[in-house]
C-alpha positions as CSV (number, residue, x, y, z in Angstrom):
1,T,-158.2,126.2,108.4
2,A,-154.4,126.6,107.7
3,S,-154.8,128.6,104.5
4,H,-157.6,130.7,106.0
5,H,-155.6,131.3,109.2
6,L,-157.2,134.4,110.5
7,E,-153.9,135.7,111.4
8,R,-153.5,133.1,114.1
9,E,-149.9,132.1,114.6
10,E,-150.5,128.4,115.0
11,R,-152.4,128.2,111.9
12,I,-149.8,130.2,109.9
13,T,-147.2,127.7,111.3
14,D,-149.4,124.7,110.1
15,F,-149.7,126.3,106.6
16,Q,-146.1,126.9,106.5
17,K,-145.3,123.2,107.4
18,I,-147.8,122.2,104.7
19,N,-146.3,124.3,102.0
20,T,-142.8,123.3,103.0
21,Y,-143.7,119.6,102.6
22,H,-145.2,120.1,99.2
23,V,-142.2,122.3,97.9
24,G,-139.8,119.6,99.4
25,M,-141.5,116.9,97.2
26,L,-140.5,118.8,94.0
27,P,-136.8,117.7,93.9
28,Y,-137.9,114.1,94.1
29,L,-140.4,114.5,91.2
30,L,-137.9,116.4,89.1
31,D,-135.2,113.9,89.7
32,K,-137.4,111.1,88.7
33,L,-138.4,112.9,85.4
34,K,-134.6,113.7,84.8
35,Q,-133.5,110.1,85.3
36,T,-136.2,108.6,83.1
37,P,-135.1,108.3,79.5
38,D,-137.4,109.7,76.9
39,G,-136.4,110.0,73.1
40,D,-133.1,111.7,72.8
41,G,-133.1,113.1,76.2
42,N,-135.1,112.5,79.5
43,M,-138.7,113.1,80.5
44,L,-137.9,116.5,82.2
45,D,-136.5,117.8,78.8
46,N,-139.9,117.0,77.3
47,T,-142.2,118.0,80.2
48,L,-143.5,121.3,81.6
49,I,-144.3,121.2,85.3
50,I,-146.1,124.2,86.7
51,Y,-146.2,124.6,90.5
52,G,-147.4,127.7,92.3
53,S,-150.4,129.2,93.9
54,A,-153.2,131.3,92.7
55,M,-153.1,133.2,96.0
56,G,-150.5,135.5,97.3
57,N,-152.3,135.6,100.6
58,S,-155.0,132.9,100.9
59,N,-156.4,134.3,104.0
60,L,-157.5,137.4,102.2
61,H,-158.0,135.7,98.9
62,N,-155.5,138.2,97.5
63,H,-154.1,137.1,94.0
64,K,-151.2,139.6,93.8
65,R,-147.6,138.5,93.8
66,C,-148.4,134.9,93.4
67,P,-145.5,132.4,93.4
68,L,-145.2,130.3,90.2
69,L,-142.4,127.9,89.1
70,F,-142.1,126.3,85.8
71,A,-139.7,123.3,85.5
72,G,-138.7,121.3,82.5
73,H,-137.8,122.3,79.0
74,A,-141.3,121.6,77.3
75,G,-139.5,119.6,74.5
76,G,-137.0,122.5,74.0
77,A,-139.5,125.4,74.0
78,L,-138.1,126.7,77.4
79,K,-134.5,127.3,78.0
80,G,-134.7,127.2,81.8
81,N,-132.4,128.8,84.4
82,R,-134.5,132.0,84.5
83,H,-136.0,133.9,87.3
84,L,-138.8,136.4,86.0
85,K,-140.5,139.0,87.9
86,A,-143.6,140.2,86.3
87,A,-144.5,143.8,86.5
88,D,-147.2,144.6,89.1
89,G,-150.7,143.9,87.8
90,T,-149.6,141.3,85.2
91,P,-152.2,138.6,85.2
92,M,-150.9,135.0,85.9
93,A,-152.8,134.0,82.8
94,N,-150.1,135.7,80.6
95,A,-147.6,133.1,81.9
96,M,-150.2,130.2,81.6
97,L,-150.9,131.5,78.1
98,A,-147.2,131.2,77.2
99,A,-147.0,127.8,78.8
100,L,-149.9,126.4,76.6
101,Q,-148.2,127.9,73.5
102,A,-144.9,126.4,74.6
103,I,-146.5,122.9,74.5
104,N,-148.1,123.7,71.2
105,V,-151.7,124.4,72.3
106,E,-153.1,126.7,69.7
107,V,-154.8,129.4,71.7
108,D,-154.4,133.2,71.6
109,V,-156.1,133.9,75.0
110,F,-156.4,132.3,78.4
111,G,-158.6,133.7,81.1
112,D,-157.8,137.2,81.7
113,S,-154.5,137.2,79.8
114,T,-153.5,140.5,78.3
115,A,-150.3,139.3,76.4
116,V,-148.0,136.3,76.1
117,M,-145.2,136.5,78.8
118,D,-141.8,135.7,77.4
119,L,-140.8,132.7,79.6
120,N,-137.3,132.7,77.8
121,A,-136.5,136.4,78.6
122,V,-133.3,137.2,80.2
123,A,-132.3,140.3,82.1
124,A,-129.0,141.0,83.4
125,T,-130.1,140.4,87.0
126,T,-132.6,137.6,86.4
127,E,-130.5,134.8,84.7
128,A,-129.3,132.1,87.0
129,E,-125.7,131.5,87.0
């Protein structure tokens, strides 16, 4: 009932609490991975975590402007410290296709992908300092 809130304020508040809790668990997970040795680095160096939502507005089943976070360096394939904003209408599958290729899954298309998103792209206003 929280994600399908019907614009009821108490349900929206419940949904916000649930999402805040879930996002609040990410630092714990990422820190545990970073503190766990793996090869010449740590597990976070060799892992790709994807966190997000397939819904921009779950109440309407709207799949535009969906939040998506990639964490880890996928064994060196991802540089990190990036904030990318996809052009309106870009399928989320483009990012998923790039993630699959980053972890060496040989696939040329994923779902409704139209291209491979450059997850290491840098624009003057998007690179974290």
